C-alpha positions in Angstrom: -6.4 -4.6 -12.3 -9.3 -3.9 -9.8 -13.0 -3.4 -10.4 -15.0 -0.7 -9.2 -17.8 -1.2 -6.3 -21.6 -0.9 -7.4 -22.1 3.0 -6.8 -19.3 4.6 -5.9 -20.8 7.8 -4.5 -22.4 6.1 -1.5 -19.5 4.1 -0.8 -17.2 7.7 -0.6 -20.3 8.8 1.9 -19.2 5.7 4.2 -15.7 5.8 4.0 -14.7 9.7 4.7 -17.3 10.0 7.6 -15.9 6.7 9.3 -12.3 7.7 8.6 -13.2 10.9 10.4 -14.7 9.5 13.3 -12.4 7.3 13.9 -9.2 9.5 13.9 -10.8 11.9 16.2 -10.2 10.0 19.2 -9.7 11.3 22.5 -6.3 13.6 23.2 -3.2 11.5 24.4 -2.3 10.8 27.5 1.0 10.6 29.7 4.0 8.9 27.4 4.2 4.9 28.8 8.0 5.0 28.1 10.9 5.7 26.0 10.4 5.8 22.2 12.1 3.1 20.4 12.2 1.7 16.8 14.2 -0.5 14.4 13.9 -1.4 10.9 15.4 -4.7 8.7 15.5 -5.2 4.9 15.1 -8.3 3.7 15.8 -9.6 0.1 13.0 -11.6 -1.3 14.3 -11.9 -5.1 13.7 -15.5 -6.2 16.4 -17.9 -7.3 13.8 -19.7 -10.2 11.1 -18.8 -12.7 8.0 -17.4 -11.5 4.8 -16.4 -12.6 4.8 -12.2 -12.3 1.4 -10.7 -11.5 0.4 -7.5 -13.0 -1.0 -7.7 -16.6 -1.4 -11.2 -18.3 -0.3 -14.5 -16.9 3.4 -14.4 -17.8 6.8 -16.4 -16.3 10.2 -14.3 -15.1 13.2 -14.8 -17.6 15.6 -13.0 -15.4 15.7 -10.3 -12.7 16.7 -6.9 -13.5 16.6 -5.6 -9.3 16.3 -7.1 -6.6 13.1 -6.9 -5.0 12.6 -6.8 -0.7 10.8 -6.8 2.3 11.0 -3.4 4.2 10.1 -3.8 7.7 9.6 -0.8 10.3 8.8 -1.6 14.1 7.9 1.2 16.3 7.1 0.8 20.3 5.9 3.9 22.9 6.1 1.4 25.9 2.6 0.6 25.8 1.9 0.1 21.7 3.9 -1.9 19.4 3.6 -1.2 15.7 4.6 -2.8 12.6 4.6 -1.2 9.1 5.9 -3.5 6.0 6.5 -2.6 2.6 6.9 -5.4 -0.4 8.1 -4.7 -3.2 5.3 -6.9 -5.3 2.1 -6.4 -6.6 -0.3 -7.4 -4.4 -1.9 -10.1 -2.5 -5.1 -11.8 -1.2 -6.6 -10.7 2.3 -6.3 -14.9 3.0 -2.5 -14.7 2.7 -2.6 -11.6 5.4 -4.7 -13.6 7.7 -2.4 -16.5 7.8 0.3 -14.4 8.6 -1.7 -12.5 11.2 -2.7 -15.8 12.8 1.3 -16.8 12.7 2.1 -13.7 14.6 -0.6 -13.7 17.1 0.0 -17.9 17.9 4.0 -17.0 18.2 4.6 -14.2 19.4 1.3 -12.4 20.7 1.4 -9.8 18.1 -2.2 -8.9 17.1 -3.6 -8.0 13.7 -3.9 -5.0 14.2 -0.2 -3.8 15.0 0.5 -5.2 11.8 0.0 -2.9 8.4 1.2 -4.8 5.1 1.5 -2.7 2.2 2.6 -3.8 -1.1 4.2 -1.2 -3.5 2.4 -2.6 -6.6 5.5 -3.0 -8.6 3.5 -5.0 -11.9 6.3 -7.0 -12.3 6.9 -9.1 -9.4 6.2 -12.5 -8.9 2.8 -13.7 -7.6 2.2 -14.3 -3.7 -0.5 -17.0 -2.6 -3.6 -17.9 -4.2 -5.9 -15.0 -6.5 -8.5 -15.0 -3.8 -11.2 -13.0 -6.1 -8.7 -12.4 -8.8 -10.0 -16.0 -10.3 -13.2 -14.5 -10.5 -12.8 -11.3 -11.8 -9.5 -12.1 -14.2 -10.8 -15.0 -16.2 -7.6 -16.6 -17.9 -5.0 -14.9 -15.8 -4.8 -17.3 -13.0 -5.2 -20.9 -15.2 -1.9 -21.6 -13.5 -1.0 -22.8 -9.9 0.2 -20.2 -7.9 3.8 -20.1 -6.6 3.7 -22.0 -4.0 7.1 -22.6 -2.8 7.9 -19.0 -3.2 4.8 -17.4 -1.6 6.0 -19.9 1.1 9.5 -18.3 1.3 8.0 -14.6 1.2 5.8 -15.3 4.0 9.0 -17.3 5.9 11.5 -14.2 5.6 8.4 -11.7 6.4 7.8 -13.3 10.0 11.2 -13.7 10.4 11.5 -9.9 9.8 9.1 -9.0 12.0 10.8 -10.9 14.8 14.0 -9.4 13.9 12.7 -5.8 14.3 11.0 -6.6 17.3 14.3 -7.7 18.9 16.4 -5.0 17.3 14.2 -2.2 18.9 16.3 0.8 20.2 15.5 4.2 21.6 14.6 6.3 18.8 13.3 9.8 17.5 10.8 10.8 15.1 9.9 13.6 12.7 7.3 14.0 10.0 6.7 16.1 7.2 6.1 16.8 3.3 7.3 16.8 -0.6 5.9 17.4 -3.5 7.0 15.6 -7.0 5.5 15.5 -10.6 6.1 12.2 -10.9 2.5 10.8 -11.5 -0.6 11.5 -14.1 -4.2 10.6 -13.7 -4.9 7.2 -15.7 -8.6 7.9 -16.7 -8.4 8.7 -20.3 -11.8 9.4 -21.9 -13.1 10.1 -25.3 -15.8 12.5 -26.0 -18.6 10.1 -25.7 -17.2 6.5 -24.7 -16.5 5.2 -21.0 -13.0 6.0 -19.3 -10.5 3.5 -20.6 -6.7 3.1 -19.0 -4.3 5.7 -20.7 -3.4 9.4 -19.4 -4.9 12.0 -18.2 -2.9 15.0 -17.4 -6.2 17.2 -17.2 -7.4 14.5 -14.0 -7.0 14.9 -10.5 -3.4 13.7 -9.1 -2.4 13.7 -5.7 1.3 15.1 -6.0 2.1 15.3 -2.2 4.8 13.0 -0.3 4.2 12.0 3.1 7.2 11.3 5.0 8.1 10.1 8.3 12.0 9.9 9.3 13.3 7.7 12.1 16.2 8.4 13.5 18.8 6.7 16.3 19.1 8.1 19.7 21.9 10.0 18.5 20.1 12.0 15.8 21.7 9.6 12.6 19.0 8.1 10.1 17.5 5.0 11.1 14.7 4.8 8.5 12.6 7.1 6.2 9.0 6.0 5.2 7.7 8.0 1.7 4.0 7.7 1.4 3.2 8.7 -2.6 0.4 7.3 -4.4 1.6 6.0 -8.0 1.2 2.9 -9.7 4.1 0.5 -10.3 3.6 0.2 -14.0 6.5 1.6 -15.8 7.3 -1.5 -17.1 4.2 -3.0 -18.9 3.1 -6.5 -20.0 6.0 -7.2 -22.3 8.8 -7.2 -19.7 9.3 -10.6 -17.8 12.7 -9.5 -15.8 11.8 -8.9 -12.1 12.3 -5.3 -11.2 10.5 -3.2 -7.8 9.4 -0.8 -10.9 10.0 2.7 -9.9 8.9 2.1 -6.1 12.0 0.1 -6.0 14.0 1.8 -8.2 13.4 4.9 -6.0 13.6 3.2 -3.1 17.1 2.1 -3.6 18.4 5.4 -4.9 17.1 7.5 -1.7 18.6 4.4 0.4 21.9 5.0 -1.1 22.0 8.7 -0.8 20.2 8.3 2.9 22.4 6.1 4.5 19.4 4.1 5.6 16.2 1.9 4.1 13.6 3.7 3.0 10.1 2.3 2.9 8.2 3.1 -0.2 4.6 3.3 0.9 2.0 3.6 -2.0 -0.9 6.0 -2.1 -4.4 6.2 -3.6 -3.0 5.1 -6.7 -6.2 3.8 -7.9 -6.4 6.5 -10.7 -2.5 7.3 -10.9 -0.2 6.2 -13.3 3.8 7.3 -13.1 4.2 9.5 -16.3 6.2 6.9 -18.3 4.4 3.9 -18.3 3.9 0.4 -19.8 6.9 0.4 -21.7 7.7 -3.0 -23.3 11.8 -3.0 -22.0 14.2 -1.0 -19.9 15.7 0.3 -22.8 12.6 2.4 -23.6 11.3 2.7 -20.1 13.0 5.9 -18.4 12.9 3.9 -15.3 16.4 5.5 -13.6 14.0 9.2 -14.7 12.4 8.3 -11.5 15.5 8.6 -9.2 14.9 12.4 -10.2 11.2 12.6 -10.6 10.7 11.5 -7.1 14.0 10.5 -5.5 15.3 13.8 -5.3 12.4 15.1 -4.1 11.9 13.2 -1.6 15.4 13.7 -0.5 14.7 17.5 -0.7 11.9 17.0 1.5 13.6 14.9 4.3 15.9 17.7 4.1 13.6 20.5 5.2 12.3 18.3 7.7 12.2 19.6 11.3 13.6 18.9 14.5 13.1 15.0 15.5 11.5 14.0 19.0 11.9 11.3 21.3 8.5 11.7 23.0 6.1 9.7 20.9 2.5 8.1 21.4 0.8 5.3 18.9 -2.6 5.0 19.4 -3.9 2.1 16.8 -7.7 2.2 15.8 -10.0 0.1 13.6 -13.4 0.5 12.1 -15.6 -1.7 9.5 -17.3 -0.1 6.9 -20.0 -2.1 5.4 -21.4 -2.1 1.7 -23.8 -4.0 0.1 -22.8 -6.9 -2.5 -23.6 -5.8 -6.0 -25.9 -8.5 -7.2 -24.2 -11.2 -9.5 -21.1 -10.6 -7.5 -19.2 -13.9 -6.9 -17.1 -14.7 -3.9 -14.4 -17.2 -2.7 -14.9 -19.6 0.5 -11.4 -18.2 2.3 -12.8 -14.7 2.1 -16.0 -15.6 4.0 -15.3 -13.4 7.1 -15.4 -10.3 5.0 -19.2 -10.9 4.3 -21.9 -10.5 6.6 -25.6 -11.3 6.2 -28.3 -9.0 7.7 -31.7 -10.0 8.8 -33.2 -9.5 5.8 -31.3 -11.0 3.6 -28.5 -8.5 2.3 -25.1 -9.7 1.7 -22.6 -7.0 3.1 -19.0 -6.7 2.2 -17.0 -5.4 5.4 -14.0 -3.6 5.0 -11.7 -2.8 7.8 -10.3 0.3 7.8 -7.2 1.1 9.9 -5.5 4.4 11.6 -2.9 5.2 13.2 -2.4 8.6 15.1 1.1 9.6 16.4 0.5 12.1 19.4 -2.0 14.7 18.7 -1.0 15.7 15.3 -0.2 13.0 12.8 -3.2 10.6 11.8 -2.2 7.9 9.1 -5.3 5.8 7.9 -5.3 2.5 5.6 -8.0 0.9 3.8 -7.9 -2.4 2.2 -9.2 -0.8 -1.4 -7.8 0.6 -4.5 -8.8 4.2 -3.5 -8.9 7.1 -6.4 -6.8 10.1 -5.2 -9.2 12.6 -4.7 -10.6 10.5 -2.0 -7.1 10.5 0.1 -6.9 14.2 -0.6 -10.3 15.2 0.2 -10.0 13.2 3.9 -6.8 14.9 4.0 -8.3 18.3 3.5 -11.1 17.6 5.9 -8.8 16.1 9.0 -8.7 17.8 11.9 -4.9 16.7 11.8 -1.8 18.7 11.2 -0.5 15.7 8.8 -2.6 12.9 7.3 -1.3 9.8 5.3 -3.0 7.6 3.5 -0.8 4.1 3.0 -2.2 1.7 0.4 -1.5 -1.1 3.4 -2.5 -4.4 4.6 -3.4 -6.6 2.9 -5.3 -4.8 -0.4 -8.1 -6.7 1.6 -10.9 -7.6 -0.4 -9.0 -5.8 -2.8 -5.7 -5.0 -2.2 -4.3 -3.0 0.6 -4.5 -6.4 3.0 -5.9 -7.6 0.2 -5.6 -8.7 -3.0 -4.9 -10.4 -5.9 -7.7 -7.9 -7.2 -8.5 -5.1 -5.6 -11.8 -3.6 -4.9 -11.3 0.2 -6.6 -13.4 3.1 -5.1 -13.7 5.8 -7.5 -14.4 9.5 -6.6 -17.9 10.7 -7.7 -16.8 12.9 -10.2 -15.6 9.7 -12.0 -18.7 7.5 -11.4 -20.5 8.7 -14.8 -17.5 7.9 -16.8 -17.4 4.0 -16.1 -14.8 1.6 -15.4 -11.3 1.9 -16.3 -10.0 -1.4 -15.8 -11.0 -3.6 -18.7 -8.0 -4.3 -19.9 -5.5 -4.1 -16.7 
């Protein structure tokens, strides 16, 4: 459900140095105040049939499991940060821009402070207009989007951010890692042909789970953030029941065991599929097996986390990575701010890339792209920070993180010669 940019090796060269440069900001200074945090969970399951996003056009026929906004707020005394995980497939940057404008005007919250991540379930309602999707995926959006449901989702998100800010209370934080084999590379290849969507057990996979645990002042669990790269495609296009797919099922399972909300923050999942993928129905899909394949590994990693600390400083940064717009690539008016024309007349796509540093040893970065796992792993391996996470966040922007309704995908150098694998999705 995305398509690659023009020449992937060049884009990889653009992104990685920018990430490393922005992450390597100056050392933290004295703490500004006591660290506070909160979490809010809001049910956004529709009561009526909606257009589903993720495969061909189809309308929901019911609900298998509920879908949610999960919002974590953090405040170090000088910087507030809001991380949102929503059980939807994706959204256009124009939807994020609308929300960011409201937050700025009504609550004084800057857009850099709000990262909105879609879990990327392919069995949840459309939210907002299609954006670039209407250009790339002809026939998929020949209907009006879910306007009433979109308004509901936006309203609940704004209310959730407000509530999370009001509930801020003294807290503690710790981070760590886990490992799971719940995903598989999805760029299959024949001997001579280009890559296509399928299963490639020999392809690169990011098995790492990144964890951030927030605790109340007394050390009891407040929230868990789990970062793992995997498409929400256990259910295929024949399914018409609303579901959070594997990310949603795993979150609910961990929450029941932990006694606190868990935000599933997807990673660089451009070429990562669940090991059971695109099944027609819940009877055959093995969906609950992901409770063990991924959920239990999250719980095991959480149990191994080190001691938490109330000494937390948050530093936010953003840089703009520009890349030439491919000749013949159409655009939509509502995303005009994501383009720039140079003095020579060339059109550049502007990609906002964001960074959050926690103290001096934790870095989190997010791009409005569907990245391949190799890029995230390369950045992590080259990062000067002890812990580096890659959320699939805020508006899958001109693509998905903060954006999409269709994402721009950035493949790794090795994958470029095998072409695109999105012809059918």
